[in-house]
C-alpha positions in Angstrom: 124.6 -287.1 48.3 125.8 -286.6 51.8 128.3 -289.2 53.0 127.4 -291.4 55.9 129.6 -292.0 59.0 130.3 -295.4 57.5 131.5 -293.8 54.2 133.7 -291.4 56.1 135.3 -294.0 58.4 136.0 -296.4 55.5 137.5 -293.5 53.4 139.7 -292.5 56.3 140.9 -296.1 56.7 141.7 -296.3 53.0 143.7 -293.0 53.1 145.6 -294.2 56.2 146.4 -297.6 54.7 147.6 -296.0 51.5 149.9 -293.6 53.3 151.2 -296.4 55.6 151.9 -298.7 52.7 153.8 -296.0 50.8 156.2 -295.8 53.7 155.2 -292.4 54.9 156.0 -291.9 58.6 152.8 -289.9 59.1 149.9 -288.3 57.3 148.1 -285.1 58.1 144.4 -285.3 57.3 141.6 -282.7 57.5 137.9 -283.1 56.7 138.3 -281.8 53.1 140.6 -284.7 52.4 137.8 -287.2 53.2 135.3 -285.2 51.1 137.7 -285.1 48.2 138.4 -288.8 48.3 134.6 -289.4 48.4 134.1 -286.7 45.7 131.5 -285.2 48.0 130.5 -281.5 48.1 131.8 -279.8 51.1 129.3 -277.3 52.4 130.4 -274.7 55.0 127.8 -276.0 57.5 128.1 -279.6 56.3 128.9 -282.6 58.4 131.8 -281.0 60.3 130.7 -282.6 63.6 130.5 -286.1 62.0 134.0 -285.6 60.4 135.4 -284.4 63.6 133.9 -287.3 65.6 135.1 -290.0 63.2 138.6 -288.5 62.8 139.2 -288.2 66.5 137.8 -291.7 67.3 140.3 -293.2 64.8 143.2 -291.7 66.6 145.7 -294.0 68.2 148.5 -293.4 70.7 151.1 -291.1 69.1 148.6 -289.3 66.9 148.2 -285.6 67.4 145.5 -282.9 66.8 147.5 -280.2 64.9 144.6 -277.7 64.7 141.1 -277.6 66.0 138.7 -274.7 66.6 136.5 -274.7 69.7 133.9 -272.7 67.8 134.0 -275.0 64.8 135.2 -272.2 62.6 138.2 -274.0 61.2 138.8 -277.6 60.2 140.4 -280.1 62.5 143.8 -281.4 61.2 145.1 -284.6 62.7 148.5 -286.1 62.2 148.2 -289.9 62.2 151.6 -291.4 62.9 152.7 -294.9 61.6 155.3 -297.1 63.3 155.8 -300.8 63.5 153.3 -301.1 66.4 150.7 -298.8 64.9 148.3 -300.5 62.5 145.2 -299.0 60.9 141.8 -300.4 61.8 
């Protein structure tokens, strides 16, 4: 079953919360990480736009896009940074 935007957003929040609680200063996430957490099949032409949209909308000041392809050929990778003033969701 294809994950919904709600599924992806909640999964991203869970990954970010887990990383933050474990004391990591940051976490790098790509779309495959969300699919893996959801145990969803990643198809080459899958939901790349939806993943990209959700991942970028969840960015906060200090977060950085590490890789992104204008043609959509490669996955986006975002570094989400945690500090005392940076809370998830």
